[in-house]
N, C-alpha and C positions, 0 to 999 in steps of 0.2 A: 504494500500500500504506500502510495506516495504521500508527501506532506500535504499537497493540495487536496487529495482525496480525503485524508484524515480531517482536514479543516472543514471541508464541505459536510462530512458526516457530523462533526462536532457542532456545527452551526444548527443542524437539524435537531440534534439531541438537546442542546442547551437553549433552544428558542423559548423565550418567555421566562427564563430564569436569570439569576445573577452570576451564573457559572460560565466559564469559557476555557478553551484550550489555547495555549500559546506555545508555538515552537521556538525554542531558544537553542541554537547550535544543533546538536544531535539529540536533544532531549525535548519532550513535550511536558509542559507545565500545566497542571490543572489548577485553575484559580477561581476565586469568588470575589466579587466586588461587594464590599460592605461600606456604605456611605461613600466616602472619598478614598478609602483604602482598598488595596488589592491584596488579598491573602492567598498565598500558595498553599494548596491542599495536598499536593503530591507531585512527584516527577516520575515519568516513565520514559524509557528509551524506545519501547515498542509501541507503535501506533495503536494496535488493537487493544493492548492493555490500558493505554491512556484513555481510549474511548470507553472501555468498560468502567474504569474508575469515574469518568465523567458522568456516565449513566447513573451510577450509584449515588454520586454526590447530588445530581440534579433532582433525583427522586425523593430526597429528604429535605 
């Protein structure tokens, strides 16, 4: 899975929530926006694992 494909899927998963996926170097950071702060909830090197974590975080 390419970075562009992962970002497209992440946008669909996170639509309507404060969570998002951000690629930084070779790592995907799963983040949540709280007021004006951005909190990193986790980092994954594999895109499918990052999307899985994003799904779990967005559902709570």
